[in-house]
C-alpha positions as CSV (number, residue, x, y, z in Angstrom):
1,Q,0.1,0.1,0.0
2,V,1.4,3.1,-1.0
3,Q,1.5,5.7,1.8
4,L,3.2,8.3,4.1
5,V,4.2,6.9,7.5
6,E,5.0,9.5,10.3
7,S,6.6,8.7,13.6
8,G,8.4,10.7,16.3
9,G,5.8,13.1,17.7
10,G,5.2,13.4,21.5
11,L,5.3,15.5,24.7
12,V,8.2,17.6,25.7
13,Q,9.1,20.8,27.7
14,A,10.0,24.1,26.4
15,G,13.5,24.0,24.9
16,G,13.3,20.4,24.4
17,S,13.9,18.7,21.1
18,L,11.9,16.1,19.1
19,R,12.5,14.5,15.5
20,L,9.9,13.5,13.3
21,S,10.4,10.9,10.4
22,C,8.4,10.3,7.4
23,A,8.7,7.1,5.3
24,A,7.2,6.5,1.8
25,S,6.0,3.3,2.2
26,G,5.5,1.2,-1.0
27,S,6.8,3.9,-3.0
28,I,9.4,6.6,-3.7
29,F,9.6,10.6,-3.5
30,R,9.0,12.8,-6.4
31,T,12.2,14.8,-6.9
32,N,10.2,18.1,-6.5
33,A,9.7,18.4,-2.8
34,V,8.5,16.6,0.7
35,G,6.9,19.1,3.2
36,W,6.4,19.3,6.9
37,Y,3.0,20.8,7.6
38,R,1.3,21.8,11.1
39,Q,-2.1,22.8,12.0
40,A,-2.9,24.0,15.6
41,P,-6.2,23.9,17.0
42,G,-8.3,26.7,15.4
43,K,-5.6,27.6,13.1
44,Q,-4.9,27.0,9.0
45,R,-2.5,24.3,8.0
46,E,0.9,26.0,7.5
47,L,4.1,24.8,5.7
48,V,7.0,24.3,8.2
49,A,9.7,23.3,6.0
50,A,10.3,21.6,2.8
51,V,13.6,19.7,1.0
52,T,13.7,18.6,-2.5
53,S,15.7,15.3,-3.2
54,G,18.8,17.3,-4.2
55,G,18.8,18.7,-0.8
56,S,17.3,22.5,-1.4
57,T,15.5,23.5,1.7
58,E,13.1,26.3,2.7
59,Y,11.6,27.0,6.3
60,A,9.0,29.1,7.6
61,D,10.3,32.1,9.3
62,S,9.2,31.0,12.7
63,V,11.2,28.0,12.7
64,K,14.5,29.0,11.0
65,G,17.6,28.4,13.3
66,R,15.4,25.8,15.2
67,F,14.1,23.2,12.9
68,T,16.1,21.2,10.3
69,I,14.6,19.1,7.7
70,S,16.5,16.5,5.7
71,I,16.1,13.6,3.2
72,D,17.7,10.3,3.2
73,N,16.7,9.1,-0.6
74,A,18.2,5.5,0.0
75,K,15.4,5.1,2.9
76,N,12.9,7.1,1.2
77,T,12.4,8.9,4.6
78,V,12.3,12.6,5.3
79,Y,13.5,14.1,9.0
80,L,12.3,17.2,10.6
81,Q,14.7,17.8,13.7
82,M,13.2,20.3,16.0
83,N,15.1,22.0,18.6
84,S,14.5,24.7,21.3
85,L,10.8,24.0,20.9
86,K,8.2,26.5,22.1
87,P,4.6,26.1,23.3
88,E,3.6,27.9,20.1
89,D,5.1,24.6,18.1
90,T,2.2,22.8,19.8
91,A,0.4,21.2,16.7
92,I,-0.4,18.3,14.6
93,Y,2.3,17.9,12.0
94,Y,1.8,16.3,8.6
95,C,4.1,15.1,6.1
96,N,3.2,15.9,2.4
97,A,4.6,14.4,-0.8
98,D,4.1,13.1,-4.3
99,L,4.4,9.3,-4.6
100,L,4.6,7.0,-7.4
101,S,1.3,5.3,-7.5
102,G,1.0,2.7,-10.0
103,L,2.1,4.4,-13.2
104,M,1.1,8.1,-11.8
105,W,2.3,10.3,-9.4
106,K,-0.3,11.2,-6.6
107,N,0.0,13.8,-3.8
108,F,-0.4,12.3,-0.3
109,W,-0.8,13.5,3.1
110,G,0.4,11.4,6.3
111,Q,-1.7,10.6,9.1
112,G,-0.3,13.3,11.4
113,T,1.6,13.3,14.5
114,Q,0.9,15.4,17.5
115,V,3.5,17.6,19.0
116,T,2.7,19.0,22.4
117,V,5.4,21.6,24.0
118,S,4.6,22.4,27.6
119,S,5.7,25.7,29.2
């Protein structure tokens, strides 16, 4: 089954760290970009970070200098290292990518992983 499988969320105190993983199960990432998004209660989903298979990255201003996105093409896995976490980082984090499904590229969302940062 072609899907994105996320892991690594949890509860952490402010200033702590977490690492999220997003694995492409049964498929491979398209070369354009894989993104991590987040959605806090009552807010719209927003892009946190994105990476291409070539290693180019972009970040939301709110996480620059604290979060690092990386890709392991051999493992078809994207990571989001989150350091110096703040309570305002609390949200459900989702991975998004184009995966090869049959003979077509299709856009997929992961199931989401909860990140809670306590003050």
